[in-house]
N, C-alpha and C positions, 0 to 999 in steps of 0.2 A: 502495499501499499502508500504509493505516495506521501509524502508530507509535505502540508495547504507552501503556498508560499507564502513568504515576507517579505511585506511591503518595508524596506528599509529609507527613511525620509530622507536626504540629505539639509533641507534647508525648515526651519519654522514658518507654517506663516506666524504671520506678525497680530498682536492682539491685541488690542487698542486698548488706551493707558487713559485714562483717567485721570489728575493728579486734584483729591484734594486740597483745596486751599488752608494755609497751618497761618501759624501767626506765634511772634518769639522773639526772641533775639536773633537769631541765622537770621530771619525771615525780614526781618527787619536791616539787619546787613546786605542784606544781600541788594533790596531796593535801593539802597546808598550805593552800595556800585552802580547799580544799571542805572539809577540820577546819573551819578559820575561822569560812566563811560562815553555815553548816550550825549550829556549837555558837551565833553569834550571832542565828543568822536562831530555830532552835531553846528557843532561854533566854534571851532577851530578852524576852519577856513575862509567861516568869514574874516575870521582878525586882521585887519590890516599893521605893518610894517615898512616902516620908508615910505610911504603909497605904493606901498606893492602886497599882494597877499600874500601876509607872513608866512606861516604852511603850503608853498605848492614844489610838486615837483613834478613840470615842465620837462616834456620829455620829446617837444615837438623841435624847443627851444637849446635841449641840452643844461639844461640849471636845474637843481635843487637850490629851495631856497625853505629854509630849514632857520626862520625869522632872521637871527642876528646873523646868519650862517650862508652864507653861498658856495655850493659844492658843484665842480665839475665832472662827466666823465673821466678823467684824472684819478680826479679826487675818492672816485668808487670803492678803495679800500675804510675809506670814514663808514662811506654805509654797510660795509661787511663788516665792523669792529662792531657797529651800534646793535647787527642782528645778533654777532654774537654775546654780550656783550645780554639781549633780551634769554637769548638763550642762556647763558646764566645766570641768570637771576630767577627761569624758570626751575632748573634744575634744584638750584640752592633754597626754594618756597615746595619742592618735595621733600628737597631732603627733610624738610623740617615740617613740614603738616600736610604735605599729600598734597591730595590736590585741590590744592587752595586756589587755587588758579581758573580748575574747569567747575568749580560750584559756586565762585560768588563775581567771574570776573570773563569768563570765555564768552566773543561771539553770540557763539553755538546757545553758553546760558542764557546769556541779558537779552535777545530775544526771544527767546521759548518762555521765558518770563512776560516780556512784553504782549506775545502773542496770546498767551492763556490765559494775565487781562481781561484784552480787548472778548477772546472766548465765556471766561464767565459775566463778560457786561452786558453780552446779546444771550448767552444762555444759560446760566446759572452756575447753580450749586454742581457738583461732581455729581450726584442721584439724579439733578434734573436734567445735567449733558445724559445721561446713562437712559434716560426716558426717550431726553428727545431721540437719541439718533433707534432705540426702537421704532418710535411713532414713525406712521404712514405717510405718504404726501402729500402736506396738511398745511394750508394757508400762512400756519404760526410758525411750523418746520423751513419753510420755503424762507420768509425773512430775514427771521433771525439768524439762520445759513445763509445767507443771500447776506446779511448783514455784514455781519465776523467777515467773510472774506472780502467782503469791498477795503471795509478797517483795515485789512491784512494786506491788499490792496499796497492804498494812500502810505502805509507805513512802509515796506518793499521799497516802489515807485520815488518817495524822499530816499532814503537809503540809498536807492540806486543812485541818486542825481546828486547826494552828499558823497559818495565812493570818486564817481566822477571829477568831483570841487574842488580833491585834493593834484590832479593829476588836468588839469582846464581850468583857470581863472576862472574862479565860480558864479561873481558878477556875468562880466561875458556869458558866461551858461545860462547866467538868469533871461537875460537878454534869448537867447536863444529856445531856452526852455517858453517863454512869450511869443512867442514868432514862431514853435513848434520850426527848428531852421538846424536841428541840428547836423551835424557831422552823421556819416556813415559810422566814425569810429563811435563818439559820442553814445547815440543810439543804442551801439554794438552792446558796449559797456553798461547804461543805467539799468538796458532795460536785460542785460545777461546779470548786472547782479541783483533787480530786483527781483527776477525771476529764482534767484538762490536763495534770494532773504525768507520768498514767501517760500519756497520747498521747503531749505531746512527747517524753520523754526516753524510755522506749521502743518506739516502732512510727514517730514523724516521723525525731529527730535529723538526723541532717545536713541535712533537706527545710526545718528549721525556721531554718535558718540561710543556705543557702538561694533558701530562695524566699518564707519569709516575713519576713524579720528585714530591716528596711528601711534597717538596718546598712549591710547585705555592700554597698549600692547605692550612696548618697554616703559608704563611710570614705577612697575614692580620690580624695574629696580634696580632705583633710587628710594626703595622703604628698604626700611630697617630694624629693628625689634624700637629703636624712640623712635621713629618718622610719627607725628599725630595723623592720627585714622579717623574715622568712624566707625567704632566700636560698638558689640552688644555686650553686655558683664556679664555674663556666663552662668558666673558663677550664685548670682546673686538675682538673676531672672527665672532660672532650670528649677525645678519643675515649674511650665507654666501651664497653668489652667484656667479658667473664669472665676472675676471672684467670686463667684455665690458657691463653688467646691470650696472655694480656699487651698491650693494644689501647692498649698507651699512657697510657692517661687513666690514676686512680689510679679514680675512680665500674670498681665490676665486673657494676654492672645486676644487681646482691643481690635489687633493686625492694626492698626491708622497709622504705624509705622512703615506698611506695604502702602497704603492707600494717599499715604500723603509724595511718595518717591517719584520723580517723574521722572526713572527708567524701567519702574518697576518691581523693584528684585527686595529682595528680605533683608532685610540686614542683623536676622537672626541667626543665619545661615552661616554668617562670620565677616571679610573682608571678602570684595569679590572685584574684577575689571571692570562691572557695569558701574560701580559709585565715579559718583562724579566732588562725591566730598559737597554737595550742597549742603548738609545737616538739619531738610529739611525734616525728617526722621527723626533727629535732639529733640525738635521745640516740638515736636508730635507728642513724644513718648512724654515731655518733660509738661505738657499739660496735661494728658494725662495723670499719672504720676498729680503730681497736683488736687487729681479731684474726687481721688481715691486712696489721700493720704498718707503717700512715702514720697520718701524723696528722691528731689534727682536724680537724675544719672542713672540711669539703669539704660542708657542711648544715651553715649557723650562721646565729644573729643577727647581721643587719649592714644595711649603707647601698650604697646603688646608688655612690656617692662613694667609700665606702672599698672599692668592689672594683674601683672601677673604676684609681683611686688609691694603691691599696694603701698602706691609711687602718693607722696602730699605734690604739688603743686607744684613748688621752690621745688622740688626732685625733677619734676620732669623737667622742670627749665634746667637744670644743673641739666641735665642727659642731654641737653638737647647741643647743645659747644661742643659734641666731637668730632672725631678723624674725618668722617665724610662730610662734613659744613668745613669743617676751618680751610679743608683743603679745597670746597667749590669758590670759600666764603677768598678765601685768599688770592685761586688765579681771579675771580670778578675784579676783587682793590683793583691787581692791577693789572689790564685788563684797561680800565676804564681810567686807570691815572698815564698808563701808554698815552690814550690814544686822548686824553685831556690833557699831554704837555706837547704831543704832537700835532694838537691843533692851537695850543696857545703862542705855536713857536710858526705857524704856518704863514706864512711870504703868500701876500698877494695878488702875490706876481707872476705871471710862469710866463715860455721862452722857448719854441723850439726852433731852431737853428739846420731850415736846409740849404743845403748845397744846389745851384742850379748843372742841371747836369748835360743840359746842351750845352757850357761853355767850361771847361774845366782849368783855365785859366788860361789867360791870351795879354799877347803886348799891343798896349797904348801908348799915346804920345807922351812924348820925353822920353822912351824908352820904360817909363809903367810895364806893370807888370798889376792885372784885374782880376780881381775872379765877383761872385755878385752867388749874392747868394738871396735866401727871404725867411724874413725872421716869425713866426707866428706868434703873435701876442698876446694874454690871456690877460687885463687886469681881473682877475675875480673877484675882489674889489667893489662897491657901490657908489663906489668916490669916483670921480674924475679924476687922473693925474693926465701931467704931460712928462714925457722921458727923456731923456739922453742918452742917446746909442754910444758908445765906444767900443774900442778895440783893442787889443795888447798880445803883445806875443814875437813880433815882429820893431826892429828900432823905427824904420819907414812907414810902415803901415798902418791906414788912413780913409775914415769911412768921406768918402766921396759925392754921397746923396747926400737932402739933407737927416742932417741926424739926432729931428728933435720930431714924437709922436705925441697926437693926443688922442687918446683912448677914454670915454665915458664907462661908468659907469657900470661893471660884467659886460663889459664889448668885448669882442675878439678880432683881431686885424692880419693878414697880411701885409707884412712891410716886404716891399724890393733893398736891398743895398749891395750896393758894389764900397768893395775895399779895392785897391792899391796900395802898393809897394814899388821904392827903387829898384831899378836894370839890377841883380848880387846881390838883393838883400834877404837870405837865408836862400838853404840850399837851394837844389832842382829838387822836383820832385813836393813828396806832402814836407808843410807845414806846420806846429803844431799852434793855435793864434787859440783866442777868447776873446767873446763878444759878451757886452754887459748893457747891460740894461740898468739907470739911475729913474725916480722919479725925480723933475727939476724942483719938487715942494719937501720933499722926505727923504732925503741921498740917504736914510737908512733902511727903504724899500728900493729892492737894489735887487739883479738879479744877474748871476751869468753860467754861460752856457761857454764848451771849448766845441772850436770848429777846424776843421786845416785851409789851410791856403795854398795857392799850387803854382807853382813856377814853372813854366814849360822846358822840357831838360834841350 
């Protein structure tokens, strides 16, 4: 007799999650971060600095304005360093407090919180939303669902527009938006980022954190037994059971910690990679403990060592300064110090010397030898300057074209320069020279580049 066939499902169908609204210390803190991050995101493009947008990554002009700092493609190392600093800040925060970034400041968490707030305004509490989902096609369901999606769409479009405003001057973008004269790339990125916000925060939600975000997969490598995590005090809580049966443990098995969880996990099963550390379960459990007359802290922010050894808060803080944290902190301080020093010493003037390859060196009137160059000069500051071009390296070498050039703030210009030296001055072939650019209004502002002067054989 053949055995019955077994069907093994490689992917479990998603079950809709309806997080219950909660209140408490961590819920309030989460909304503080929602306000701070969104005020920073939506308002920063409208700030001005020296008559232009304070923060603008102008890809078309290849200039990055960061308040008083102007970076060029040649300064990409500073942007790379900024990303490295952000990465080490994330590593440091994770080593100390687990996925605190995910739970409070990650854009996915922030926008999901905003979209859930809109959903509650239109559809009501958790139980009301669940009833509405089972309801047939009615006018009540249509206007509530439709209103919710329209509000989601409005938030998503404004988010997409603001995002593009970091790469295209937002005031000119506003004029184009009013007349619907966006360019093709502007249309693409506004709609793309809007759809990403609408889809991720409105539809995908916990699936982004569970399946799409790589951080969830490797964050455990930065954890140890002294990392603060959301945890369940099993010694105190078990055996769990309804309050009426007095099972012996503090947990009354009310499932409130599961109902408020935005990713739908049960924290009582231990640390799981899906947990984003939002602490909604902590607030929910604390409110239940208050109602049943039990001490708070059945579900809490703590460490494995603290639960096992029953550390006091002071002992937990003492164990936070361990080798892993000190290494991350030291590396972070070194990088910040190095980048800060480099920016402080950075000369806001750049020059590239390019030889005219069509004329390697020629003899002109009076037996003089002439070489032609092109100076690619970049005034990376926002102040206009007038510069003097000088040359050294051969006794008689001199600039025979105009030796002064004026550049406006953040201007780049190619300046042709002809140099001449007396016949017989220098060896035949290549001779090392140096071309120097000095600001007339600030002699300390200068740049020097080596070049080669060719004497015909």
